[in-house]
C-alpha positions as CSV (number, residue, x, y, z in Angstrom):
1,M,-51.4,-27.9,-53.9
2,A,-53.1,-25.4,-52.3
3,I,-56.9,-24.9,-53.1
4,R,-58.0,-21.6,-54.2
5,N,-61.2,-20.1,-53.5
6,N,-62.6,-19.5,-56.9
7,E,-65.7,-17.9,-55.7
8,E,-63.5,-15.1,-54.1
9,R,-61.2,-15.0,-57.0
10,M,-64.1,-14.7,-59.8
11,G,-66.5,-12.8,-57.5
12,A,-69.6,-13.8,-55.5
13,R,-72.0,-16.3,-57.0
14,Q,-75.5,-15.7,-57.6
15,R,-77.6,-16.1,-54.7
16,N,-80.6,-18.7,-55.2
17,S,-84.3,-18.0,-53.7
18,G,-83.8,-20.9,-51.4
19,D,-80.6,-19.8,-49.8
20,P,-80.4,-18.7,-46.5
21,P,-79.9,-15.0,-46.1
22,P,-76.4,-14.0,-46.0
23,L,-74.6,-13.7,-42.3
24,Q,-74.4,-10.0,-41.4
25,V,-71.1,-9.3,-39.6
26,E,-70.7,-5.9,-37.9
27,D,-67.4,-4.4,-38.0
28,Q,-65.9,-4.5,-34.4
29,K,-62.8,-2.8,-33.3
30,V,-60.6,-5.5,-31.8
31,E,-59.4,-4.2,-28.4
32,N,-55.7,-4.6,-27.5
33,T,-55.7,-6.8,-24.5
34,K,-52.1,-6.9,-24.1
35,E,-51.1,-4.9,-21.0
36,A,-48.4,-2.0,-21.3
37,P,-45.1,-2.8,-19.5
38,P,-44.5,-1.7,-16.0
39,P,-42.6,1.7,-15.8
40,P,-38.9,1.3,-14.9
41,I,-38.5,1.3,-11.1
42,A,-36.7,4.6,-10.0
43,F,-34.6,3.8,-6.6
44,S,-33.6,7.1,-4.6
45,T,-30.9,6.7,-2.0
46,P,-31.9,8.4,1.1
47,T,-29.6,11.2,2.7
48,E,-29.3,12.9,5.8
49,F,-27.5,16.1,7.2
50,V,-24.7,15.5,9.7
51,D,-23.8,18.1,12.3
52,L,-20.2,19.3,11.8
53,P,-18.4,19.7,15.2
54,S,-16.5,22.9,13.8
55,K,-19.7,24.3,12.7
56,G,-18.2,25.5,9.7
57,M,-16.1,28.5,11.9
58,F,-12.5,27.5,11.1
59,Y,-12.8,27.1,7.1
60,A,-11.5,30.0,5.1
61,E,-13.9,32.1,3.0
62,G,-14.1,30.3,-0.4
63,H,-14.2,26.7,1.2
64,P,-17.7,25.2,0.6
65,L,-18.3,24.5,4.3
66,H,-17.2,28.3,5.3
67,G,-20.0,29.0,7.8
68,K,-21.9,25.9,7.4
69,D,-22.9,23.9,10.4
70,S,-23.9,20.6,8.6
71,I,-23.1,18.6,5.6
72,E,-25.4,16.3,3.6
73,I,-24.5,12.8,2.9
74,R,-26.1,9.7,1.4
75,Y,-26.6,6.3,2.9
76,M,-24.2,3.5,2.4
77,T,-24.9,1.2,-0.6
78,A,-23.6,-2.1,-1.5
79,R,-21.2,-0.3,-4.0
80,D,-19.8,1.6,-1.1
81,E,-19.1,-1.8,0.6
82,D,-17.1,-2.7,-2.2
83,I,-14.6,0.2,-1.6
84,L,-14.3,-1.1,2.0
85,T,-13.3,-4.6,0.7
86,S,-11.0,-3.3,-2.1
87,K,-7.5,-4.9,-1.2
88,S,-5.9,-2.4,-3.3
89,L,-7.5,0.6,-1.5
90,L,-7.0,-1.1,1.8
91,K,-3.5,-1.5,1.2
92,K,-2.9,2.3,0.3
93,G,-4.8,3.5,3.4
94,I,-7.5,5.3,1.3
95,A,-10.6,3.1,1.6
96,I,-12.4,5.2,4.3
97,D,-11.3,8.6,2.3
98,R,-12.8,7.1,-0.8
99,L,-15.8,5.9,0.9
100,L,-16.7,9.3,2.5
101,Q,-15.8,11.2,-0.9
102,N,-18.6,8.9,-2.3
103,V,-21.1,9.6,0.3
104,I,-21.0,13.3,0.4
105,V,-23.7,15.1,-1.7
106,D,-21.6,18.2,-2.3
107,K,-18.9,17.2,-4.6
108,N,-17.3,20.5,-4.1
109,V,-16.1,19.2,-0.7
110,E,-13.0,17.4,-0.5
111,V,-12.3,14.7,2.2
112,E,-8.7,15.7,2.4
113,Q,-9.4,19.2,3.3
114,L,-12.0,18.6,6.1
115,L,-10.8,19.3,9.6
116,I,-10.2,16.0,11.5
117,G,-13.1,16.5,13.8
118,D,-15.4,17.0,11.2
119,K,-14.3,14.0,9.1
120,N,-14.5,11.9,12.3
121,A,-18.3,12.9,12.5
122,L,-18.9,11.9,9.1
123,V,-17.1,8.4,9.6
124,I,-19.5,7.9,12.5
125,A,-22.6,9.0,10.4
126,A,-21.7,6.9,7.4
127,R,-21.1,4.0,9.7
128,I,-24.5,4.3,11.0
129,T,-26.3,4.3,7.8
130,G,-24.5,1.2,6.7
131,Y,-24.3,-1.0,9.7
132,G,-26.4,0.7,12.3
133,A,-25.3,2.5,15.6
134,D,-24.1,-0.4,17.9
135,Y,-20.5,-0.7,18.0
136,S,-18.9,-3.4,19.7
137,T,-15.2,-3.4,20.3
138,K,-12.5,-4.6,22.7
139,L,-10.8,-2.2,25.4
140,M,-7.5,-3.0,27.2
141,C,-7.3,-2.7,30.9
142,P,-4.1,0.0,31.6
143,A,-4.1,-1.7,35.0
144,C,-4.0,-5.5,34.4
145,G,-3.9,-5.6,30.7
146,T,-7.3,-7.7,30.5
147,H,-9.2,-7.2,27.0
148,T,-13.0,-6.4,27.8
149,Q,-15.7,-6.3,25.0
150,T,-17.4,-3.2,25.0
151,S,-20.3,-1.6,23.1
152,I,-21.4,1.8,22.8
153,D,-24.2,3.5,20.9
154,L,-22.7,5.6,18.0
155,G,-25.9,7.8,17.7
156,E,-25.3,9.1,21.3
157,V,-21.7,10.1,20.6
158,P,-21.4,14.1,21.5
159,H,-19.6,16.7,20.0
160,A,-16.6,17.9,22.3
161,E,-17.4,21.4,23.5
162,V,-14.9,23.9,21.7
163,E,-13.2,26.2,24.3
164,F,-11.2,29.4,23.7
165,P,-9.0,29.9,26.9
166,E,-7.6,33.1,27.5
167,E,-4.2,31.6,27.0
168,V,-5.0,31.3,23.4
169,D,-5.3,34.1,20.8
170,R,-7.3,33.4,17.3
171,T,-5.5,35.1,14.2
172,A,-7.1,36.5,11.3
173,N,-5.8,33.6,9.3
174,G,-7.6,31.1,11.3
175,T,-4.7,29.9,13.4
176,F,-4.0,30.3,16.9
177,I,-1.3,31.7,19.1
178,I,0.0,29.7,22.3
179,I,2.7,30.9,24.6
180,P,3.9,28.0,26.5
181,P,5.3,29.1,30.0
182,R,8.7,28.0,30.1
183,T,10.1,29.0,26.6
184,E,7.5,31.8,26.3
185,A,7.9,31.7,22.7
186,Q,5.1,32.5,20.4
187,V,3.8,29.3,18.8
188,E,1.4,29.4,16.0
189,V,-0.6,26.4,15.5
190,K,-3.1,25.3,12.8
191,L,-5.9,22.7,12.9
192,L,-5.0,19.7,11.4
193,T,-6.8,18.4,8.2
194,G,-7.1,15.2,6.5
195,V,-3.9,15.9,4.4
196,D,-2.0,16.3,7.8
197,E,-3.8,13.0,8.9
198,K,-2.5,11.2,5.9
199,K,1.2,12.7,6.1
200,L,1.2,11.7,9.8
201,A,0.1,8.1,8.9
202,K,2.8,7.8,6.2
203,T,5.4,9.0,8.7
204,I,4.6,6.4,11.2
205,A,4.4,3.8,8.4
206,F,8.0,4.8,7.3
207,K,9.4,4.7,10.6
208,K,7.8,1.2,11.4
209,K,9.2,0.0,7.9
210,K,12.6,1.3,8.8
211,N,12.5,0.1,12.6
212,L,13.1,3.6,13.6
213,P,11.8,4.9,17.0
214,E,8.1,6.0,17.1
215,S,7.7,10.0,17.7
216,T,3.9,10.5,17.2
217,L,3.7,13.3,19.7
218,T,6.5,15.4,18.1
219,D,5.5,14.5,14.6
220,Q,2.0,16.1,15.5
221,L,3.7,19.1,16.6
222,R,5.5,19.5,13.5
223,L,2.6,19.2,11.5
224,S,0.4,21.5,13.7
225,I,3.0,24.3,14.3
226,V,2.9,27.1,11.8
227,S,5.5,29.3,13.1
228,V,7.7,30.1,16.0
229,N,8.1,33.9,16.9
230,G,7.2,34.6,13.6
231,T,9.7,32.2,11.9
232,K,8.0,29.7,9.5
233,E,11.4,28.2,8.5
234,P,10.9,24.3,9.0
235,N,14.4,23.8,10.2
236,M,13.9,26.5,12.7
237,I,10.6,24.9,13.9
238,N,12.2,21.4,14.1
239,L,15.3,22.8,16.3
240,F,12.6,24.5,18.5
241,I,10.5,21.1,19.0
242,G,13.7,19.2,19.5
243,A,14.6,21.6,22.5
244,L,11.0,22.0,23.5
245,P,10.7,21.3,27.5
246,A,8.2,18.1,27.8
247,S,5.9,20.5,29.9
248,D,5.8,22.9,27.3
249,A,4.7,20.5,24.7
250,R,2.1,19.1,27.1
251,Y,0.9,22.8,27.5
252,I,0.5,23.2,23.9
253,R,-1.3,20.0,23.5
254,D,-3.7,20.5,26.2
255,L,-4.6,23.8,24.7
256,Y,-4.8,22.5,21.1
257,S,-7.2,19.7,22.3
258,K,-9.6,22.5,23.7
259,I,-9.7,24.5,20.6
260,M,-10.0,21.5,18.2
261,P,-13.5,20.6,17.1
262,N,-14.0,17.0,17.3
263,V,-16.4,14.1,18.5
264,D,-16.2,13.1,22.1
265,M,-15.5,9.1,21.9
266,K,-14.9,8.8,25.7
267,H,-16.5,6.1,27.3
268,E,-16.9,5.0,31.1
269,F,-14.8,2.0,31.4
270,E,-14.7,-0.6,34.2
271,C,-12.6,-3.6,34.1
272,P,-14.5,-6.8,35.2
273,A,-11.0,-8.5,36.1
274,C,-9.5,-6.1,38.5
275,G,-12.4,-3.4,38.8
276,Y,-10.1,-0.6,37.4
277,E,-12.3,2.3,36.5
278,Q,-11.5,5.0,34.0
279,E,-13.0,7.4,31.1
280,A,-11.3,5.7,28.0
281,E,-11.1,6.7,24.5
282,V,-12.9,4.3,22.5
283,P,-10.7,3.6,19.0
284,F,-11.7,3.3,15.5
285,T,-10.6,-0.2,15.0
286,T,-11.3,-2.8,12.3
287,D,-14.6,-3.7,13.8
288,F,-15.7,-0.1,13.2
289,F,-16.6,-0.7,9.3
290,W,-16.1,-4.2,9.3
291,P,-18.3,-5.5,11.9
292,K,-18.7,-9.3,12.4
């Protein structure tokens, strides 16, 4: 049973003369010594601006990159690595595109609508933010077949100089007219985008699956040629490409490479086995986004 305090219940007892004086307790405010919780940590992923090889010159009015010489991207994060390791995305061949779409700050920009050269510049920049500028891969010597480990600094990769030779006329639609010397046909070509790159990859994969002969060069011509002598009929363009002399096809490709804005991945190569020297194109292999 709890003992009740009768003095508090009935009132304070009478104080005798010999009793000590009552204890005087001053009212004091008890400070709350409990510390306030720290504010939540806010993380901000850094961004940077990437120079575009096209300088925005070849995008139509209304395109978010029209007239712009750079684009803002954020640094790669751990979540972006999840994209690069997604088996389903890798199987579909869209992992890189999904990664780029994630890191581009302006969501009005669609990766598939980027010119291939601008897309390549973004691929390099994204890789640098994620894994650094050192890129190590193997090059095969065309003379003796020896594979040699080669390293390049991606931060030093320049943009290819865009030229407008006299043999090329630019149209108001952003396309180009090339007249090859043998056929003397007016061949209208366009700069390829990510959409065209995806179509080419599908065509290559289909022919490989069906054990059909490769035709990458003519497939590229089919994607880049808009019209021949003013005719845009696909069947007529296919007939023209099928009968096009090799020298004219090479003429179109050479001029196209000069007008196409891109990054310059050429690298001075010397084979340690046979001493062969050549300026070689460094490929984007699986080591590029999946370094060991």
